[in-house]
PLY file of the C-alpha trace (Angstrom):
ply
format ascii 1.0
element vertex 420
property float x
property float y
property float z
element edge 419
property int vertex1
property int vertex2
end_header
148.36 79.08 101.32
145.89 80.65 103.75
142.88 82.54 102.44
140.33 84.95 103.86
136.60 84.37 103.50
134.74 87.64 103.94
130.99 88.06 103.91
129.76 91.62 103.27
127.97 93.96 103.28
129.30 95.51 106.48
129.30 98.98 107.98
132.82 99.30 109.35
132.53 100.85 112.79
134.17 100.60 116.19
137.45 101.18 117.96
140.79 99.65 117.01
144.19 99.96 118.72
147.04 100.61 116.28
150.25 98.59 116.54
153.82 99.75 116.18
154.95 100.66 112.69
156.30 97.81 110.56
158.32 100.23 108.43
159.88 101.75 111.56
160.37 98.53 113.52
162.48 96.83 110.84
165.30 99.43 110.71
165.14 99.76 114.50
165.65 96.00 114.85
168.61 96.20 112.46
169.96 99.07 114.56
170.10 96.77 117.58
173.25 95.30 116.00
175.11 98.58 116.52
175.74 98.83 120.29
178.07 96.53 122.23
175.36 96.33 124.84
171.75 95.36 125.51
168.91 97.25 123.82
165.21 97.08 124.68
162.67 97.95 121.98
158.98 98.34 122.85
155.82 98.44 120.69
157.21 95.99 118.13
154.36 94.54 116.03
153.96 90.78 115.70
154.40 90.23 111.97
156.09 87.78 109.63
158.57 90.48 108.63
159.61 91.33 112.19
159.87 87.62 113.02
162.08 87.10 109.96
164.44 89.93 110.91
164.69 88.68 114.49
165.65 85.23 113.15
168.20 86.85 110.84
169.81 88.77 113.70
169.77 85.73 115.99
171.63 83.79 113.30
174.51 86.23 113.66
174.98 85.30 117.29
172.90 88.05 118.88
171.01 87.02 122.01
167.57 88.28 121.02
164.08 87.44 122.21
160.58 88.84 121.80
158.29 88.98 124.82
154.88 90.28 123.81
155.54 93.54 121.99
159.02 93.99 123.47
162.28 92.83 121.89
165.45 92.52 123.99
168.74 92.13 122.15
172.30 91.76 123.40
174.77 92.20 120.53
177.98 91.83 122.57
178.83 88.45 121.06
178.11 88.71 117.33
179.62 85.60 115.73
179.31 86.34 112.01
178.41 89.11 109.58
176.40 86.98 107.16
172.76 87.37 106.06
171.66 84.32 104.03
169.36 84.31 101.03
166.92 81.93 102.74
165.83 84.75 105.09
166.63 87.89 103.12
164.68 86.73 100.05
161.33 87.23 101.80
161.67 90.99 102.44
163.71 93.90 101.18
164.22 95.46 104.61
166.79 92.75 105.38
169.35 94.81 103.46
169.35 97.21 106.44
171.64 94.87 108.38
174.34 95.77 105.82
174.82 99.30 107.17
174.74 98.18 110.79
177.29 95.38 110.25
179.59 97.46 108.05
179.49 100.38 110.48
180.23 98.38 113.61
182.39 95.51 112.37
183.81 96.84 109.12
182.55 93.97 106.99
179.36 92.23 105.90
178.03 89.68 103.42
174.32 90.15 102.76
172.10 88.56 100.13
170.37 90.89 97.71
166.81 91.30 99.02
163.36 90.12 97.97
159.87 91.22 99.01
156.77 92.52 97.26
156.84 92.70 93.46
155.89 96.38 93.24
158.99 97.68 91.51
162.75 97.40 91.17
163.72 99.38 94.31
167.45 98.95 93.60
170.06 99.11 96.35
172.61 100.96 94.22
172.22 104.14 96.29
173.15 102.24 99.45
176.25 100.81 97.80
177.36 104.11 96.21
177.24 105.79 99.63
179.28 103.02 101.27
181.87 103.24 98.49
182.06 107.00 99.04
182.85 106.16 102.69
185.79 104.03 101.61
184.21 100.59 101.53
185.14 98.05 98.89
181.95 96.56 97.45
181.43 93.52 95.23
178.32 91.63 94.22
178.97 87.91 93.79
176.42 85.14 93.30
173.58 87.35 94.52
175.42 88.54 97.65
176.75 91.99 98.49
180.22 91.70 100.02
181.37 94.87 101.74
184.57 95.68 103.62
185.65 98.90 105.30
189.07 100.40 104.46
192.21 99.57 106.40
191.60 100.10 110.09
188.14 98.56 109.93
186.13 101.79 110.04
184.29 103.68 107.35
185.37 107.27 106.67
182.98 110.20 106.81
182.25 111.93 103.50
179.87 114.24 101.66
177.30 112.27 99.70
174.15 113.20 97.77
171.58 110.52 97.02
170.62 110.50 93.34
167.05 109.85 94.38
165.17 109.97 97.67
165.45 106.52 99.24
164.08 105.57 102.64
166.07 102.35 102.99
169.22 103.98 101.63
168.99 106.87 104.10
168.42 104.46 106.99
171.27 102.16 105.99
173.76 104.97 105.58
172.96 106.86 108.80
173.48 103.62 110.75
176.87 103.08 109.14
177.88 106.75 109.43
177.12 106.81 113.16
180.26 104.71 113.76
182.41 106.07 110.92
185.61 108.02 111.42
184.89 111.73 110.93
181.77 113.54 109.75
179.31 112.45 107.07
177.08 114.98 105.33
174.12 113.46 103.47
171.99 115.42 100.98
168.61 114.51 99.48
167.76 112.30 102.47
164.34 110.75 102.95
162.30 112.57 105.60
159.70 109.89 106.37
158.63 109.47 110.03
160.25 106.03 110.04
163.64 107.57 109.15
163.17 110.10 111.94
162.35 107.28 114.37
165.57 105.45 113.53
167.67 108.61 113.85
166.09 109.33 117.24
166.94 105.83 118.49
170.52 106.21 117.26
170.77 109.48 119.20
169.45 107.65 122.28
172.34 105.21 121.73
174.88 108.04 121.71
175.02 108.95 118.01
175.53 112.58 116.99
173.07 113.49 114.24
171.92 116.94 113.12
169.15 117.72 110.64
166.83 114.88 111.64
163.65 115.08 109.56
165.24 117.29 106.89
166.83 116.50 103.49
170.30 117.33 104.90
171.64 115.20 107.74
175.06 115.58 109.32
176.41 112.62 111.28
179.52 112.96 113.41
180.90 109.46 113.89
181.54 108.20 117.41
183.80 105.42 118.68
180.94 103.25 119.95
177.22 103.23 120.70
175.54 102.01 123.87
172.24 100.23 124.39
169.03 102.08 125.14
165.32 101.60 125.78
163.13 102.86 122.96
159.57 102.53 121.61
158.48 102.16 117.98
156.16 104.85 116.60
152.58 104.00 115.64
151.92 102.52 112.21
150.55 105.35 110.08
149.65 103.00 107.22
147.70 100.63 109.45
145.94 103.68 110.89
145.01 104.99 107.45
143.87 101.57 106.26
141.27 101.13 109.00
140.09 104.73 108.72
139.62 104.20 104.97
137.16 101.44 105.83
134.89 104.03 107.42
134.84 106.08 104.20
133.91 103.05 102.09
131.03 101.90 104.26
129.44 105.07 105.74
131.17 103.94 108.90
132.62 105.35 112.10
136.14 104.22 113.07
138.17 105.35 116.08
141.88 104.47 115.94
143.82 104.68 119.20
147.54 104.53 120.11
148.31 106.56 117.01
149.09 110.13 115.95
147.57 112.53 113.43
151.03 114.10 113.05
152.08 111.01 111.09
149.17 111.11 108.65
148.41 114.71 107.56
148.36 114.15 103.75
146.01 111.17 104.08
143.65 112.87 106.55
143.37 115.87 104.20
142.25 113.55 101.39
139.74 111.87 103.71
138.24 115.27 104.51
138.16 116.20 100.81
136.16 113.00 100.24
133.56 114.12 102.77
134.66 112.42 105.99
134.54 114.17 109.34
137.97 113.77 110.94
138.57 114.51 114.62
141.85 113.96 116.45
143.41 113.94 119.89
146.89 113.40 121.27
146.79 109.66 120.59
143.64 109.01 118.55
141.98 109.71 115.19
138.30 109.25 114.35
136.73 109.14 110.90
132.96 109.40 110.45
131.39 109.11 107.01
127.82 109.95 106.02
126.87 109.35 102.43
128.94 108.43 99.42
132.59 109.59 99.16
133.49 112.40 96.77
135.97 111.79 93.96
139.49 113.18 94.47
142.80 113.28 92.64
145.82 111.64 94.28
149.49 111.88 93.43
151.90 109.74 95.46
155.05 111.52 96.57
157.88 111.19 99.05
157.17 112.54 102.53
155.50 114.91 103.30
153.43 114.08 100.21
150.78 111.40 99.89
152.38 108.02 100.79
152.53 105.31 98.16
151.69 102.74 100.85
148.16 104.26 101.09
147.54 104.37 97.33
145.77 101.01 97.02
143.51 101.65 100.02
142.49 105.10 98.72
141.86 103.61 95.29
139.38 101.20 96.86
137.56 104.18 98.41
137.61 106.01 95.07
135.94 102.97 93.46
132.79 103.83 95.43
133.08 107.61 95.06
130.65 109.92 93.30
132.52 110.92 90.13
135.89 110.13 88.58
139.19 110.14 90.48
142.70 110.27 89.05
145.52 108.48 90.86
149.13 109.03 89.76
151.76 106.64 91.15
155.16 108.37 91.20
157.12 106.07 93.55
156.93 102.51 92.22
156.49 101.57 88.58
154.54 98.37 89.21
152.09 99.29 91.94
148.80 98.94 90.11
148.69 95.13 90.21
145.60 95.27 92.43
143.61 97.01 89.67
142.56 93.82 87.79
141.44 92.30 91.10
139.35 95.34 92.05
137.85 95.33 88.55
136.90 91.67 89.10
134.86 92.95 92.03
132.98 95.40 89.84
135.24 98.46 89.99
135.68 100.68 86.93
139.41 101.44 86.72
141.43 102.21 83.61
145.24 102.37 83.57
147.27 104.74 81.41
150.96 104.38 82.26
151.46 105.61 85.83
147.91 106.96 86.03
144.74 105.19 87.13
141.38 106.69 86.17
138.77 105.47 88.64
135.07 106.00 87.88
132.93 105.36 90.92
130.39 102.52 90.94
127.42 101.96 93.25
128.91 98.95 95.01
131.47 96.16 94.87
130.48 92.64 93.85
131.73 89.54 95.70
134.40 87.56 93.85
137.46 85.34 94.36
140.55 87.55 94.16
144.28 87.29 94.74
146.46 89.61 96.83
149.49 90.82 94.88
151.40 92.76 97.52
151.15 93.91 101.12
149.06 97.09 100.74
147.01 95.74 97.82
145.87 92.92 100.09
144.21 95.40 102.47
142.45 97.18 99.60
140.91 93.86 98.58
139.88 93.06 102.16
138.09 96.41 102.45
136.44 95.96 99.05
135.21 92.49 100.04
133.82 93.91 103.26
131.67 96.31 101.22
130.53 93.70 98.67
127.11 92.09 99.11
128.04 88.43 99.44
130.99 86.08 99.98
134.48 86.84 98.67
137.62 84.73 98.91
141.01 86.47 99.07
143.98 84.27 98.22
147.70 84.74 99.04
147.06 86.57 102.29
150.62 85.89 103.44
151.18 89.39 102.07
148.84 90.94 104.65
150.44 88.89 107.44
153.73 90.62 106.63
152.39 94.06 107.55
149.18 94.00 109.61
149.38 92.87 113.23
146.47 90.71 114.46
144.45 91.71 111.41
141.50 89.31 111.77
140.82 90.24 115.39
140.99 93.95 114.60
138.68 93.64 111.61
136.21 91.61 113.66
136.21 94.36 116.30
135.07 96.71 113.52
132.18 94.42 112.59
133.77 92.58 109.65
132.62 89.00 109.03
136.00 87.45 108.28
137.37 83.91 108.56
140.84 82.53 107.84
140.84 79.36 105.78
144.04 77.42 106.39
145.93 76.33 103.30
0 1
1 2
2 3
3 4
4 5
5 6
6 7
7 8
8 9
9 10
10 11
11 12
12 13
13 14
14 15
15 16
16 17
17 18
18 19
19 20
20 21
21 22
22 23
23 24
24 25
25 26
26 27
27 28
28 29
29 30
30 31
31 32
32 33
33 34
34 35
35 36
36 37
37 38
38 39
39 40
40 41
41 42
42 43
43 44
44 45
45 46
46 47
47 48
48 49
49 50
50 51
51 52
52 53
53 54
54 55
55 56
56 57
57 58
58 59
59 60
60 61
61 62
62 63
63 64
64 65
65 66
66 67
67 68
68 69
69 70
70 71
71 72
72 73
73 74
74 75
75 76
76 77
77 78
78 79
79 80
80 81
81 82
82 83
83 84
84 85
85 86
86 87
87 88
88 89
89 90
90 91
91 92
92 93
93 94
94 95
95 96
96 97
97 98
98 99
99 100
100 101
101 102
102 103
103 104
104 105
105 106
106 107
107 108
108 109
109 110
110 111
111 112
112 113
113 114
114 115
115 116
116 117
117 118
118 119
119 120
120 121
121 122
122 123
123 124
124 125
125 126
126 127
127 128
128 129
129 130
130 131
131 132
132 133
133 134
134 135
135 136
136 137
137 138
138 139
139 140
140 141
141 142
142 143
143 144
144 145
145 146
146 147
147 148
148 149
149 150
150 151
151 152
152 153
153 154
154 155
155 156
156 157
157 158
158 159
159 160
160 161
161 162
162 163
163 164
164 165
165 166
166 167
167 168
168 169
169 170
170 171
171 172
172 173
173 174
174 175
175 176
176 177
177 178
178 179
179 180
180 181
181 182
182 183
183 184
184 185
185 186
186 187
187 188
188 189
189 190
190 191
191 192
192 193
193 194
194 195
195 196
196 197
197 198
198 199
199 200
200 201
201 202
202 203
203 204
204 205
205 206
206 207
207 208
208 209
209 210
210 211
211 212
212 213
213 214
214 215
215 216
216 217
217 218
218 219
219 220
220 221
221 222
222 223
223 224
224 225
225 226
226 227
227 228
228 229
229 230
230 231
231 232
232 233
233 234
234 235
235 236
236 237
237 238
238 239
239 240
240 241
241 242
242 243
243 244
244 245
245 246
246 247
247 248
248 249
249 250
250 251
251 252
252 253
253 254
254 255
255 256
256 257
257 258
258 259
259 260
260 261
261 262
262 263
263 264
264 265
265 266
266 267
267 268
268 269
269 270
270 271
271 272
272 273
273 274
274 275
275 276
276 277
277 278
278 279
279 280
280 281
281 282
282 283
283 284
284 285
285 286
286 287
287 288
288 289
289 290
290 291
291 292
292 293
293 294
294 295
295 296
296 297
297 298
298 299
299 300
300 301
301 302
302 303
303 304
304 305
305 306
306 307
307 308
308 309
309 310
310 311
311 312
312 313
313 314
314 315
315 316
316 317
317 318
318 319
319 320
320 321
321 322
322 323
323 324
324 325
325 326
326 327
327 328
328 329
329 330
330 331
331 332
332 333
333 334
334 335
335 336
336 337
337 338
338 339
339 340
340 341
341 342
342 343
343 344
344 345
345 346
346 347
347 348
348 349
349 350
350 351
351 352
352 353
353 354
354 355
355 356
356 357
357 358
358 359
359 360
360 361
361 362
362 363
363 364
364 365
365 366
366 367
367 368
368 369
369 370
370 371
371 372
372 373
373 374
374 375
375 376
376 377
377 378
378 379
379 380
380 381
381 382
382 383
383 384
384 385
385 386
386 387
387 388
388 389
389 390
390 391
391 392
392 393
393 394
394 395
395 396
396 397
397 398
398 399
399 400
400 401
401 402
402 403
403 404
404 405
405 406
406 407
407 408
408 409
409 410
410 411
411 412
412 413
413 414
414 415
415 416
416 417
417 418
418 419
């Protein structure tokens, strides 16, 4: 496995261009299965996860290619409705092809997903909604087999999610766009990535009301057509690089991004003492002195995003005072804590709460990335440590951060990839 060698102590400063959102690009790529036509998707990040989903879609007979940051897909000649374990096991977002296939073709066989080990993230809400729309669902040998009712089309219904689920909302609105009749969904996820998918579906001819709210009403149409669309900026990548400025008394300007996507995080940055300035497509964070301790509680949008919890914890490790971080989304998302403590942090866990007492500095150490966002927290910690650190299992970071070494180097980080 590849590793990163990072030599601190670095003041993180400079300008970095933000890529398209991983969490938005994956459902948008799955949505390219829906139209009987060609779709062009711009601003697609180059990541292991996007590459995996493109391979998965190509295996179904879709003519799909990636040229730079643009993906062109022609789904007129889909040959099968099968998503094998060999590809799906590497990331949970693969389950999103289930809604697209079931909605357009009336059947699908998709392996239960894999991905980061940060919690159970069950797909039961997806399956309950499809059953409410008339689908017959069975789980056999690790595969979800789904079939629409007689006539080959799902039937619109009223459905309330038992819990807010981003993937469930995305899967169901794709399927409902081609269902017979009207579907009313309650307790929908309102994340920007859900909004981005709904907006692309509308560009394809879908009829969706309530985009960005907990109640969405989808009037099914006979077919969808191709469109040209662009993925929104990655708010988590943006926040990750800005967090580096707070940790190192730095000055980071992120471009090709939007403050509208990141309000809860920017408010915490300001509470920690950073000066935040924004424009139409840029955000700048300037930090002078040591960060102030804050309390953080992860919540569904528009609350503080769980995907920024690890990065903010790394900042809190160097803060003046004691911070409290409560993780409400995933039950197993503190696996980076032992690794940060190996680097000299003072973090104590009590159930879903982390109590972080600030220390003067991080110490260099060999550490292991445990999931996608945790990997970036360790990279930033190593950057602020006085000496050489080795970060193992960086395949996690390759799943979610486009061109990460080049971007970190542009911010002054002394980083080298050691090939496994």
